[in-house]
C-alpha positions in Angstrom: 79.7 120.4 136.8 81.4 123.7 135.8 78.1 125.4 134.7 76.3 124.2 138.4 79.1 125.5 140.4 78.6 129.2 138.5 75.4 128.8 139.0 75.5 128.7 142.4 78.3 131.1 142.7 76.2 133.6 141.2 72.9 132.7 143.5 74.7 132.9 146.6 76.4 136.5 145.3 72.4 137.1 144.6 72.0 136.7 148.1 74.0 137.8 149.5 73.6 140.8 147.6 69.6 141.3 148.7 70.6 140.4 151.6 72.8 143.2 151.9 70.4 145.6 150.8 68.0 144.6 153.1 70.1 145.2 155.7 71.1 149.1 154.2 67.0 149.8 153.7 66.5 148.4 157.3 69.7 150.1 159.3 70.4 153.4 156.8 69.2 155.6 155.1 68.1 155.0 151.8 65.6 156.8 149.1 63.7 154.8 146.6 62.9 156.1 143.0 64.7 157.3 139.8 64.2 161.3 139.9 65.7 160.8 143.4 68.1 158.4 142.4 69.2 160.8 139.3 69.3 164.0 141.6 71.8 162.0 144.0 74.0 160.9 141.6 74.5 164.1 139.9 75.2 165.8 143.2 77.3 163.1 144.4 75.7 163.1 147.5 74.8 158.9 147.8 77.8 156.6 148.5 76.2 153.7 145.7 73.3 154.1 143.6 71.5 150.8 142.8 69.7 149.7 139.3 67.3 147.0 138.7 68.1 145.3 135.5 65.2 145.8 134.1 65.2 149.2 134.6 64.0 151.5 131.5 67.4 152.7 129.6 66.9 156.1 129.1 66.9 156.5 133.4 69.8 153.2 133.3 71.4 155.8 131.4 71.2 159.1 132.8 72.0 157.4 136.1 75.2 155.3 134.6 76.6 159.0 133.2 76.2 160.6 136.3 77.5 158.6 138.2 80.8 158.4 136.3 81.2 162.2 136.5 80.2 162.6 140.3 82.1 159.4 141.2 79.4 157.7 142.6 79.4 153.8 142.8 76.6 152.0 140.2 75.5 148.6 141.4 73.4 146.5 139.0 70.9 144.3 141.2 70.7 141.4 138.5 67.1 140.7 139.6 64.0 143.4 138.3 62.4 146.0 139.7 59.5 143.7 141.8 62.5 141.5 143.1 64.6 145.1 144.2 61.4 146.4 145.9 60.6 143.2 147.6 64.0 142.8 148.4 64.1 146.0 150.1 61.0 145.6 152.0 58.6 147.6 149.6 55.1 146.7 148.5 55.9 147.9 144.7 58.7 147.7 141.7 61.7 149.9 142.9 63.9 150.9 139.9 66.5 152.9 141.5 67.8 152.8 144.8 70.3 155.4 146.4 71.9 155.1 149.3 72.8 157.5 151.5 74.6 155.5 154.3 75.1 151.4 154.7 74.1 150.7 158.2 75.7 147.7 159.4 75.3 146.3 155.9 77.9 145.5 153.2 76.5 146.9 150.2 79.4 148.8 149.8 82.2 146.1 149.4 79.4 144.6 145.9 80.3 148.3 144.2 82.3 148.9 141.6 83.2 152.6 140.2 
């Protein structure tokens, strides 16, 4: 019973996060791709970096390091890069998403520095 509640809570959280990402892409300002995400994290211009759970280890390490150095929060999307691309409305996998303006979404509330 307790496991079922935890699983339901995790799915609700994931669907809320997916909804927030979709709103952010539609109404805010974002850039897609590992190179853009790394540059944005390094420069500190982004308000949030979203990384897919199956992002390559070297990219994940670079993004994590640069986010920590510049103080940009990093959010790990619990789905794959294909799922992140689908949520973002893109016809291809997206491993890193840099958020510059959240628009009307609540994506920044999911962020942990």
